[in-house]
N, C-alpha and C positions, 0 to 999 in steps of 0.2 A: 504494499499499499504506499502511496505517496499523495502529496496535496493535490496534484493535478488529476489523478485517477479518481480520488474521493469527490472532488467538485464535479467531475463529469458524471459520476454515478449519482450524486445528490440531485443534480439538475435534470439529467436525462433519464433517470430510472425512478428514483425515490419520489420526487414531487409529482410526476405524472401518474405513477401507480397509486399514490395516496388520493389524488383527485378522482381517479377512476373508482376507487373503493368507495369514496364519499358519494359519488353519483349513484353507484349500485345500491348502497345501504341507506341513502337519504340523510347521511350524517352531515353536519356542517360544523363550523367552528375553526379555531386555530389549531396548528399541529405543532407538537413538541417532539423532537427526536432526541433521545438520550443515548449518548455514546461514551466510550472511554476516552481518556485524555492522551492517546497515543501521539507522539510528536509529529506523525505523518498527517494528522488531521489539521486543516486550517482553523483560524480563530472562529469562535462561535458568531462574533459580530459580522464577519464576512459571509456567514452562511444564512443571514436573515434574507428572506424573499418575501415579495408581494406585501410590502409595508407591514412586516412583522407577523403575517399569517403563518409563515413557516419559520420556526426558530429551533436552535440547537443548544443543549446544555451538556456539560461534560461531568462525568463522575469524578469524585475526588481521587487523587493519586493513590495507587496501591490498594484499591478496594475492589477491583474487577472481579476477582475470584470469589469475593464474598457477596457482592450485590448483583452481579450481572447474571440472569437466568441462563443464558447460553453456556456460561462457565460452569454452571452447577450440574452439568450432565449431558447436555446435548452435543457439545463439541467432543466430549469424551466418547460418547456412543458413536458418533460419526467417525472418529479416528479409529476406534476398535473395528468397526465395520469395514473401513478402508484398508486396514492392515490385513484383515482377513481376506479380502479380495485380492490384495497383493500376494499374500501367501499362496492363494489358490492359482494365481497366474504363474507363479514360480513352479508349482507342482505340474501344471499343464505343460509348461515349457521344458520340462526335464528330458534331456536326451543324453545318450551314452557318451558322446564326444564333447559335451558342454559342461562347464563348471557352473556352480550357482552364481558366482559373480558375473559370468558371461550372460546368463539368462537375465539377471537383474539389470545389467547395463542395456540389454535389448529392449527393455521396456520404455516406451517413448511418451511424449506428452499426450498423445491421443489416448493411449492405453490408460494413463493416469486419469484423464477426464471420464472415460467409461467407468473406472473403478469408483471414482468420486461419486458419479451418478448412481451407481449401484449401492454404495454405502448410504447415501442420503434416502434412497428408496427403502432400504432395510431399516431406517430409523423410524420407529413407530410414533404415532400421535400421542400415545401414552407417555413417552419420554418428555415431549414438550409440555404436556399437562403437569407432570410431576415436578419438573424444574420451575415452572411458574408458581405452582403451589408452595414451594419452599419460600418464595418471596412474597406470596399473598395467601397466608394461611386461611383467610376468611373463606376462600372458595374451595377449600379441602373437603367441606361438608357435602359437596356435590356428589352425585352417584359415582362410585368407584369405577374405574375403567374395567372393561370386560377382559381385556388381554393384558398381560404383564410382560415387561422386558426380561430376558433371561438374566439371571444374577451374574455378577462379574466372576464369581468362582466357576460357574458353569461354562461361561465364555472362555475363561483362561484354560479350563480343562480341554475344551474343544480344540483350542489353538495348539495345545501341547500335543494332542493326537495328530493334528495336521503337520506340525513340525517334524514329528517322528517319520512321517512319510517322505520327507525331503532327505535326499542322499547326504550323509555326513552330519545330520542334525539329530540323530537317534538319541543322543545323550541330553537333549534339551528337556528342562523340567519347568515348573510353574514359576520359579524364581527368574529364570531366563526370559520367559514370556512377559512377566510383569515388568521387568526392566525394559524390554523392547517396547511395550505399550506406553511407558511413562517416560522414555528418554528425552522427550522434548516438552515435558510439562512446564518448564520454566522459561521456554522460548516466548518472548513478548510478541512475536509476529511481525516485527519490523527491525530494520537495521539502522543504527545511528552512525553516520559517517563523519569523521573529523575533516577539518579543512584540508589536511594533508592527503586524506583519502580522496576527497573530491578532485583536488589538483592532480593527483596521480592518474585518476581515470581520464580527466580531460587531456592530459599531456601524452597519453598512450599513442604512439605513431600509428598511422593506418597500415594495415597489413594486407597486402594483395592476396595472401594466402586465404583469407576469410571469404573473399569473392569466389575463389576457386572451390572452397569447401561448399559454398552455397550452391554453385553450379553442379557439383558432383552430387549433392543431395537431390537436386531437381532431376538430374539424369537417372539417378538410382531409385527414384520413386516407384512405388509398386505399380505395376501394369494392371489395369482393370480387367478381370476375367471376361470372357466373351459371354453372351447371353446363352449360348449352347453349353458352355462349361458350368454356368451357374445352374442352369436347369438340371443337368446330370448330377451335380453335387446335391441339390435339394432332393432329388429322387432317392439318392443314396441315404441321406439323412432321414427321410421320412421312413424308409424301409427299416433302417436301424432303430428308430424310435418305436416303431410298432411292435418290435420284439422286446422291448425293455419293460421291466416291472414298473418303472417310474413314468411310463407313457401317460400323458395328460392330453385330454381332448382339446383343451384350448391351445396348447403348444402345437399339437398336431395340425390343427386348422390353420394356425398361423404360418406354419411351414408350407402348407399347401397352397396358401394365398401367395406366398413369395414364389413358390414353384410356378404357379400359374402366371404370375407377373413376368418371370423369366421366359416362360413359354410364348406369352403374348409378344414380348420384345423380340424373341427369336424369329417368330413368324413375320412380324413387321419388318425386320431386317432382311429376311429372304425375299419379301415382296419388293 
């Protein structure tokens, strides 16, 4: 996060979404955004909009973990789900001639985005309710959620079992997993640069090798499979899924729709 990115998000995303929400719900009135006092955030005065209708206030220093609902469980659950997805991707990528480090380095930004999306999908609404209830005890008297999040102990046990499936990690135990899950708990989420750091970055000479590397990446980009290849792959996957105990009708129908799409594009290409 930096000041420019935050202001762009505030003006182009936050304010329009709040206005949309107010129209849909019929709510009116001023809007107050409460955020932590990270150095990357601009001053609250510079964030006033529409003659004070939108205002921002900052939490006091060093109280984020105590006051901010996201810090009371939501971020923790998200990170746990993300690391679980990361571990699964390592397991899927295991090959005889590849080390774990090579597999890990092969994970790119797009893979990370998919894993983050999966992690957020797996975070349940009950988690959000519980974290807000800790800050607003008055609403705890409402009906209790029907589904519960798995306890941290159960989650760690599941992670230990997954770890043991990775070549070279059979000796991992709960202490190792807990250490991995919490290694960045004190990371503030931003980096403070000194004047010397900023000057050093500005004075770095331009390197033509960077342009060559970008060109190489463009050239080596994955080639899109043909419609025929996609159709045959979907056919194979559908046949495989039909013979699995975990076969689910929703997943099967989704695959069939994708297969039909590939078939349609294949016929259109032939025409």
